[in-house]
N, CA, C and O atoms as a Tripos MOL2 file, in Angstrom:
@<TRIPOS>MOLECULE
protein
  188   187    47     0     0
PROTEIN
NO_CHARGES

@<TRIPOS>ATOM
      1 N         -16.9030 -100.8150 -109.9140 N.3       1 MET1
      2 CA        -17.8470 -101.3380 -110.8150 C.3       1 MET1
      3 C         -17.6160 -100.6500 -112.1860 C.2       1 MET1
      4 O         -17.3800  -99.4430 -112.2500 O.2       1 MET1
      5 N         -17.6870 -101.4150 -113.2390 N.am      2 PHE2
      6 CA        -17.5730 -100.9170 -114.6090 C.3       2 PHE2
      7 C         -18.8810 -101.1600 -115.3640 C.2       2 PHE2
      8 O         -19.4700 -102.2360 -115.2600 O.2       2 PHE2
      9 N         -19.3210 -100.1850 -116.1030 N.am      3 LEU3
     10 CA        -20.3830 -100.3530 -117.0760 C.3       3 LEU3
     11 C         -19.8200  -99.9990 -118.4230 C.2       3 LEU3
     12 O         -19.1860  -98.9530 -118.5610 O.2       3 LEU3
     13 N         -20.0250 -100.8290 -119.4260 N.am      4 GLU4
     14 CA        -19.4820 -100.5680 -120.7460 C.3       4 GLU4
     15 C         -20.6300 -100.4810 -121.7460 C.2       4 GLU4
     16 O         -21.6080 -101.2240 -121.6670 O.2       4 GLU4
     17 N         -20.4820  -99.5520 -122.6880 N.am      5 LEU5
     18 CA        -21.4750  -99.3760 -123.7480 C.3       5 LEU5
     19 C         -20.8130  -99.6430 -125.0920 C.2       5 LEU5
     20 O         -19.7940  -99.0360 -125.4210 O.2       5 LEU5
     21 N         -21.3920 -100.5500 -125.8640 N.am      6 SER6
     22 CA        -20.9020 -100.8120 -127.2240 C.3       6 SER6
     23 C         -22.0670 -100.7430 -128.1890 C.2       6 SER6
     24 O         -23.2230 -100.7430 -127.7680 O.2       6 SER6
     25 N         -21.7770 -100.6830 -129.4710 N.am      7 ASP7
     26 CA        -22.8420 -100.5650 -130.4380 C.3       7 ASP7
     27 C         -23.4470 -101.9390 -130.7680 C.2       7 ASP7
     28 O         -24.4760 -102.0070 -131.4400 O.2       7 ASP7
     29 N         -22.8390 -103.0090 -130.3160 N.am      8 GLY8
     30 CA        -23.3730 -104.3610 -130.5440 C.3       8 GLY8
     31 C         -23.0270 -104.9450 -131.9050 C.2       8 GLY8
     32 O         -23.3530 -106.0950 -132.1960 O.2       8 GLY8
     33 N         -22.3750 -104.1600 -132.7250 N.am      9 VAL9
     34 CA        -22.0220 -104.6290 -134.0640 C.3       9 VAL9
     35 C         -20.6080 -105.2060 -134.0690 C.2       9 VAL9
     36 O         -20.3820 -106.3150 -134.5530 O.2       9 VAL9
     37 N         -19.6680 -104.4500 -133.5300 N.am     10 ILE10
     38 CA        -18.2440 -104.8680 -133.5050 C.3      10 ILE10
     39 C         -17.9350 -105.2620 -132.0750 C.2      10 ILE10
     40 O         -18.0180 -104.4510 -131.1530 O.2      10 ILE10
     41 N         -17.5700 -106.5550 -131.9070 N.am     11 GLU11
     42 CA        -17.2570 -107.0460 -130.5620 C.3      11 GLU11
     43 C         -16.0630 -106.3000 -129.9810 C.2      11 GLU11
     44 O         -15.0510 -106.1050 -130.6530 O.2      11 GLU11
     45 N         -16.1910 -105.8960 -128.7500 N.am     12 HIS12
     46 CA        -15.1780 -105.2110 -127.9700 C.3      12 HIS12
     47 C         -14.8480 -103.7830 -128.4850 C.2      12 HIS12
     48 O         -13.7960 -103.2380 -128.1500 O.2      12 HIS12
     49 N         -15.7370 -103.1880 -129.2890 N.am     13 ALA13
     50 CA        -15.5810 -101.8080 -129.7280 C.3      13 ALA13
     51 C         -16.4060 -100.9250 -128.7980 C.2      13 ALA13
     52 O         -17.6010 -100.7240 -129.0190 O.2      13 ALA13
     53 N         -15.7650 -100.4000 -127.7590 N.am     14 LEU14
     54 CA        -16.4890  -99.6010 -126.7840 C.3      14 LEU14
     55 C         -16.7880  -98.1920 -127.2790 C.2      14 LEU14
     56 O         -15.9670  -97.5460 -127.9300 O.2      14 LEU14
     57 N         -17.9920  -97.7430 -126.9460 N.am     15 LEU15
     58 CA        -18.3600  -96.3430 -127.1830 C.3      15 LEU15
     59 C         -18.1590  -95.5020 -125.9380 C.2      15 LEU15
     60 O         -17.7760  -94.3350 -126.0140 O.2      15 LEU15
     61 N         -18.4270  -96.1200 -124.7700 N.am     16 ALA16
     62 CA        -18.2920  -95.4070 -123.4850 C.3      16 ALA16
     63 C         -18.1540  -96.4070 -122.3790 C.2      16 ALA16
     64 O         -18.5240  -97.5730 -122.5150 O.2      16 ALA16
     65 N         -17.6010  -95.9210 -121.2470 N.am     17 GLU17
     66 CA        -17.5610  -96.7250 -120.0510 C.3      17 GLU17
     67 C         -17.6970  -95.8140 -118.8370 C.2      17 GLU17
     68 O         -17.2680  -94.6600 -118.8470 O.2      17 GLU17
     69 N         -18.3110  -96.3690 -117.7870 N.am     18 VAL18
     70 CA        -18.4620  -95.6450 -116.5180 C.3      18 VAL18
     71 C         -17.7620  -96.5080 -115.4790 C.2      18 VAL18
     72 O         -17.9620  -97.7210 -115.4240 O.2      18 VAL18
     73 N         -16.9370  -95.8640 -114.6540 N.am     19 PHE19
     74 CA        -16.2770  -96.5650 -113.5630 C.3      19 PHE19
     75 C         -16.6710  -95.9070 -112.2500 C.2      19 PHE19
     76 O         -16.5890  -94.6890 -112.0960 O.2      19 PHE19
     77 N         -17.0980  -96.7360 -111.3120 N.am     20 TYR20
     78 CA        -17.4260  -96.2700 -109.9620 C.3      20 TYR20
     79 C         -16.4410  -96.8910 -108.9810 C.2      20 TYR20
     80 O         -16.3120  -98.1140 -108.9090 O.2      20 TYR20
     81 N         -15.7430  -96.0400 -108.2240 N.am     21 ALA21
     82 CA        -14.7670  -96.5240 -107.2520 C.3      21 ALA21
     83 C         -15.4270  -96.6170 -105.8730 C.2      21 ALA21
     84 O         -15.8480  -95.5920 -105.3370 O.2      21 ALA21
     85 N         -15.5280  -97.7890 -105.2970 N.am     22 ASP22
     86 CA        -16.1070  -97.9660 -103.9930 C.3      22 ASP22
     87 C         -15.2410  -97.2710 -102.9360 C.2      22 ASP22
     88 O         -15.7690  -96.7690 -101.9430 O.2      22 ASP22
     89 N         -13.9440  -97.2370 -103.1340 N.am     23 ALA23
     90 CA        -13.0290  -96.6930 -102.1080 C.3      23 ALA23
     91 C         -13.3260  -95.2410 -101.7640 C.2      23 ALA23
     92 O         -13.2740  -94.8420 -100.6010 O.2      23 ALA23
     93 N         -13.6440  -94.4350 -102.8180 N.am     24 ASN24
     94 CA        -13.8440  -93.0060 -102.5310 C.3      24 ASN24
     95 C         -15.1510  -92.4570 -103.0900 C.2      24 ASN24
     96 O         -15.4310  -91.2690 -102.9320 O.2      24 ASN24
     97 N         -15.9660  -93.3040 -103.7490 N.am     25 GLY25
     98 CA        -17.2540  -92.8890 -104.2690 C.3      25 GLY25
     99 C         -17.1680  -92.0480 -105.5500 C.2      25 GLY25
    100 O         -18.1500  -91.4350 -105.9690 O.2      25 GLY25
    101 N         -16.0050  -92.0300 -106.1490 N.am     26 GLN26
    102 CA        -15.8280  -91.2460 -107.3910 C.3      26 GLN26
    103 C         -16.3080  -92.0080 -108.6140 C.2      26 GLN26
    104 O         -16.0800  -93.2100 -108.7450 O.2      26 GLN26
    105 N         -16.9880  -91.2790 -109.5200 N.am     27 MET27
    106 CA        -17.4570  -91.8480 -110.7580 C.3      27 MET27
    107 C         -16.7370  -91.1830 -111.9330 C.2      27 MET27
    108 O         -16.5720  -89.9630 -111.9530 O.2      27 MET27
    109 N         -16.3110  -91.9800 -112.9040 N.am     28 THR28
    110 CA        -15.6300  -91.4550 -114.0760 C.3      28 THR28
    111 C         -16.3290  -91.9810 -115.3210 C.2      28 THR28
    112 O         -16.6580  -93.1640 -115.4080 O.2      28 THR28
    113 N         -16.5550  -91.0850 -116.2880 N.am     29 LEU29
    114 CA        -17.1350  -91.4450 -117.5490 C.3      29 LEU29
    115 C         -16.1000  -91.1830 -118.6410 C.2      29 LEU29
    116 O         -15.5030  -90.1080 -118.6970 O.2      29 LEU29
    117 N         -15.8940  -92.1740 -119.5050 N.am     30 ALA30
    118 CA        -14.9930  -92.0300 -120.6290 C.3      30 ALA30
    119 C         -15.7860  -92.3640 -121.9010 C.2      30 ALA30
    120 O         -16.4810  -93.3790 -121.9590 O.2      30 ALA30
    121 N         -15.6730  -91.5120 -122.9020 N.am     31 THR31
    122 CA        -16.3160  -91.8170 -124.1900 C.3      31 THR31
    123 C         -15.2230  -91.9440 -125.2550 C.2      31 THR31
    124 O         -14.1860  -91.2830 -125.1980 O.2      31 THR31
    125 N         -15.4900  -92.7970 -126.2040 N.am     32 PHE32
    126 CA        -14.4940  -93.1180 -127.2120 C.3      32 PHE32
    127 C         -14.9220  -92.7340 -128.6120 C.2      32 PHE32
    128 O         -14.1120  -92.7790 -129.5370 O.2      32 PHE32
    129 N         -16.2110  -92.3460 -128.7900 N.am     33 ASP33
    130 CA        -16.7120  -91.8930 -130.1090 C.3      33 ASP33
    131 C         -17.7760  -90.8630 -129.8400 C.2      33 ASP33
    132 O         -18.9620  -91.1270 -130.0370 O.2      33 ASP33
    133 N         -17.3730  -89.6970 -129.3950 N.am     34 ASN34
    134 CA        -18.2930  -88.6540 -128.8900 C.3      34 ASN34
    135 C         -19.4070  -88.3140 -129.8900 C.2      34 ASN34
    136 O         -20.5330  -88.0530 -129.4670 O.2      34 ASN34
    137 N         -19.1370  -88.3090 -131.1690 N.am     35 GLY35
    138 CA        -20.1240  -87.8730 -132.1330 C.3      35 GLY35
    139 C         -21.2870  -88.8090 -132.3210 C.2      35 GLY35
    140 O         -22.3290  -88.4050 -132.8370 O.2      35 GLY35
    141 N         -21.1330  -90.0550 -131.9140 N.am     36 SER36
    142 CA        -22.2160  -91.0080 -132.1930 C.3      36 SER36
    143 C         -23.0530  -91.4170 -130.9680 C.2      36 SER36
    144 O         -23.9220  -92.2830 -131.0650 O.2      36 SER36
    145 N         -22.7810  -90.7860 -129.8180 N.am     37 ILE37
    146 CA        -23.4960  -91.1270 -128.5940 C.3      37 ILE37
    147 C         -24.4980  -90.0110 -128.2720 C.2      37 ILE37
    148 O         -24.0920  -88.9160 -127.8810 O.2      37 ILE37
    149 N         -25.7840  -90.2720 -128.4290 N.am     38 PRO38
    150 CA        -26.7670  -89.2460 -128.0430 C.3      38 PRO38
    151 C         -26.6950  -88.8880 -126.5540 C.2      38 PRO38
    152 O         -26.3950  -89.7530 -125.7310 O.2      38 PRO38
    153 N         -26.9540  -87.6800 -126.2120 N.am     39 LEU39
    154 CA        -26.8800  -87.2010 -124.8290 C.3      39 LEU39
    155 C         -27.8100  -88.0430 -123.9290 C.2      39 LEU39
    156 O         -27.4580  -88.3360 -122.7870 O.2      39 LEU39
    157 N         -28.9800  -88.4280 -124.4330 N.am     40 GLU40
    158 CA        -29.9080  -89.2250 -123.6460 C.3      40 GLU40
    159 C         -29.2920  -90.5740 -123.2420 C.2      40 GLU40
    160 O         -29.5500  -91.0780 -122.1490 O.2      40 GLU40
    161 N         -28.4910  -91.1420 -124.1200 N.am     41 VAL41
    162 CA        -27.8360  -92.3980 -123.8210 C.3      41 VAL41
    163 C         -26.7450  -92.2230 -122.7370 C.2      41 VAL41
    164 O         -26.5930  -93.0510 -121.8400 O.2      41 VAL41
    165 N         -26.0170  -91.1400 -122.8600 N.am     42 VAL42
    166 CA        -24.9730  -90.8440 -121.8480 C.3      42 VAL42
    167 C         -25.6380  -90.6330 -120.4750 C.2      42 VAL42
    168 O         -25.1520  -91.1470 -119.4680 O.2      42 VAL42
    169 N         -26.7240  -89.8940 -120.4380 N.am     43 GLU43
    170 CA        -27.4390  -89.6800 -119.1800 C.3      43 GLU43
    171 C         -27.9700  -90.9750 -118.5960 C.2      43 GLU43
    172 O         -27.9260  -91.1870 -117.3840 O.2      43 GLU43
    173 N         -28.4800  -91.8510 -119.4770 N.am     44 TRP44
    174 CA        -28.9680  -93.1540 -118.9970 C.3      44 TRP44
    175 C         -27.8430  -93.9920 -118.4500 C.2      44 TRP44
    176 O         -27.9980  -94.6510 -117.4220 O.2      44 TRP44
    177 N         -26.7160  -93.9750 -119.1220 N.am     45 LEU45
    178 CA        -25.5410  -94.7770 -118.6610 C.3      45 LEU45
    179 C         -25.0800  -94.3090 -117.3200 C.2      45 LEU45
    180 O         -24.7560  -95.1360 -116.4680 O.2      45 LEU45
    181 N         -25.0330  -93.0040 -117.0850 N.am     46 ILE46
    182 CA        -24.5970  -92.4560 -115.8100 C.3      46 ILE46
    183 C         -25.5830  -92.7750 -114.6950 C.2      46 ILE46
    184 O         -25.1790  -93.0530 -113.5660 O.2      46 ILE46
    185 N         -26.8830  -92.7350 -115.0100 N.am     47 SER47
    186 CA        -27.8510  -92.9940 -113.9620 C.3      47 SER47
    187 C         -27.8450  -94.4520 -113.5180 C.2      47 SER47
    188 O         -28.6130  -94.8310 -112.6330 O.2      47 SER47
@<TRIPOS>BOND
     1     1     2 1
     2     2     3 1
     3     3     4 2
     4     3     5 am
     5     5     6 1
     6     6     7 1
     7     7     8 2
     8     7     9 am
     9     9    10 1
    10    10    11 1
    11    11    12 2
    12    11    13 am
    13    13    14 1
    14    14    15 1
    15    15    16 2
    16    15    17 am
    17    17    18 1
    18    18    19 1
    19    19    20 2
    20    19    21 am
    21    21    22 1
    22    22    23 1
    23    23    24 2
    24    23    25 am
    25    25    26 1
    26    26    27 1
    27    27    28 2
    28    27    29 am
    29    29    30 1
    30    30    31 1
    31    31    32 2
    32    31    33 am
    33    33    34 1
    34    34    35 1
    35    35    36 2
    36    35    37 am
    37    37    38 1
    38    38    39 1
    39    39    40 2
    40    39    41 am
    41    41    42 1
    42    42    43 1
    43    43    44 2
    44    43    45 am
    45    45    46 1
    46    46    47 1
    47    47    48 2
    48    47    49 am
    49    49    50 1
    50    50    51 1
    51    51    52 2
    52    51    53 am
    53    53    54 1
    54    54    55 1
    55    55    56 2
    56    55    57 am
    57    57    58 1
    58    58    59 1
    59    59    60 2
    60    59    61 am
    61    61    62 1
    62    62    63 1
    63    63    64 2
    64    63    65 am
    65    65    66 1
    66    66    67 1
    67    67    68 2
    68    67    69 am
    69    69    70 1
    70    70    71 1
    71    71    72 2
    72    71    73 am
    73    73    74 1
    74    74    75 1
    75    75    76 2
    76    75    77 am
    77    77    78 1
    78    78    79 1
    79    79    80 2
    80    79    81 am
    81    81    82 1
    82    82    83 1
    83    83    84 2
    84    83    85 am
    85    85    86 1
    86    86    87 1
    87    87    88 2
    88    87    89 am
    89    89    90 1
    90    90    91 1
    91    91    92 2
    92    91    93 am
    93    93    94 1
    94    94    95 1
    95    95    96 2
    96    95    97 am
    97    97    98 1
    98    98    99 1
    99    99   100 2
   100    99   101 am
   101   101   102 1
   102   102   103 1
   103   103   104 2
   104   103   105 am
   105   105   106 1
   106   106   107 1
   107   107   108 2
   108   107   109 am
   109   109   110 1
   110   110   111 1
   111   111   112 2
   112   111   113 am
   113   113   114 1
   114   114   115 1
   115   115   116 2
   116   115   117 am
   117   117   118 1
   118   118   119 1
   119   119   120 2
   120   119   121 am
   121   121   122 1
   122   122   123 1
   123   123   124 2
   124   123   125 am
   125   125   126 1
   126   126   127 1
   127   127   128 2
   128   127   129 am
   129   129   130 1
   130   130   131 1
   131   131   132 2
   132   131   133 am
   133   133   134 1
   134   134   135 1
   135   135   136 2
   136   135   137 am
   137   137   138 1
   138   138   139 1
   139   139   140 2
   140   139   141 am
   141   141   142 1
   142   142   143 1
   143   143   144 2
   144   143   145 am
   145   145   146 1
   146   146   147 1
   147   147   148 2
   148   147   149 am
   149   149   150 1
   150   150   151 1
   151   151   152 2
   152   151   153 am
   153   153   154 1
   154   154   155 1
   155   155   156 2
   156   155   157 am
   157   157   158 1
   158   158   159 1
   159   159   160 2
   160   159   161 am
   161   161   162 1
   162   162   163 1
   163   163   164 2
   164   163   165 am
   165   165   166 1
   166   166   167 1
   167   167   168 2
   168   167   169 am
   169   169   170 1
   170   170   171 1
   171   171   172 2
   172   171   173 am
   173   173   174 1
   174   174   175 1
   175   175   176 2
   176   175   177 am
   177   177   178 1
   178   178   179 1
   179   179   180 2
   180   179   181 am
   181   181   182 1
   182   182   183 1
   183   183   184 2
   184   183   185 am
   185   185   186 1
   186   186   187 1
   187   187   188 2
@<TRIPOS>SUBSTRUCTURE
     1 MET1         2 RESIDUE 1 A MET
     2 PHE2         6 RESIDUE 1 A PHE
     3 LEU3        10 RESIDUE 1 A LEU
     4 GLU4        14 RESIDUE 1 A GLU
     5 LEU5        18 RESIDUE 1 A LEU
     6 SER6        22 RESIDUE 1 A SER
     7 ASP7        26 RESIDUE 1 A ASP
     8 GLY8        30 RESIDUE 1 A GLY
     9 VAL9        34 RESIDUE 1 A VAL
    10 ILE10       38 RESIDUE 1 A ILE
    11 GLU11       42 RESIDUE 1 A GLU
    12 HIS12       46 RESIDUE 1 A HIS
    13 ALA13       50 RESIDUE 1 A ALA
    14 LEU14       54 RESIDUE 1 A LEU
    15 LEU15       58 RESIDUE 1 A LEU
    16 ALA16       62 RESIDUE 1 A ALA
    17 GLU17       66 RESIDUE 1 A GLU
    18 VAL18       70 RESIDUE 1 A VAL
    19 PHE19       74 RESIDUE 1 A PHE
    20 TYR20       78 RESIDUE 1 A TYR
    21 ALA21       82 RESIDUE 1 A ALA
    22 ASP22       86 RESIDUE 1 A ASP
    23 ALA23       90 RESIDUE 1 A ALA
    24 ASN24       94 RESIDUE 1 A ASN
    25 GLY25       98 RESIDUE 1 A GLY
    26 GLN26      102 RESIDUE 1 A GLN
    27 MET27      106 RESIDUE 1 A MET
    28 THR28      110 RESIDUE 1 A THR
    29 LEU29      114 RESIDUE 1 A LEU
    30 ALA30      118 RESIDUE 1 A ALA
    31 THR31      122 RESIDUE 1 A THR
    32 PHE32      126 RESIDUE 1 A PHE
    33 ASP33      130 RESIDUE 1 A ASP
    34 ASN34      134 RESIDUE 1 A ASN
    35 GLY35      138 RESIDUE 1 A GLY
    36 SER36      142 RESIDUE 1 A SER
    37 ILE37      146 RESIDUE 1 A ILE
    38 PRO38      150 RESIDUE 1 A PRO
    39 LEU39      154 RESIDUE 1 A LEU
    40 GLU40      158 RESIDUE 1 A GLU
    41 VAL41      162 RESIDUE 1 A VAL
    42 VAL42      166 RESIDUE 1 A VAL
    43 GLU43      170 RESIDUE 1 A GLU
    44 TRP44      174 RESIDUE 1 A TRP
    45 LEU45      178 RESIDUE 1 A LEU
    46 ILE46      182 RESIDUE 1 A ILE
    47 SER47      186 RESIDUE 1 A SER
């Protein structure tokens, strides 16, 4: 499963994505603009 976070202004400009692998239960978070993503938003995206 993928969850993607964008700012909604520029189409396809991702700020972060979370990938969950069903095969092994591993979750990966990738951020693409670390300075503009508040910690609260990152925590919400992971939850």
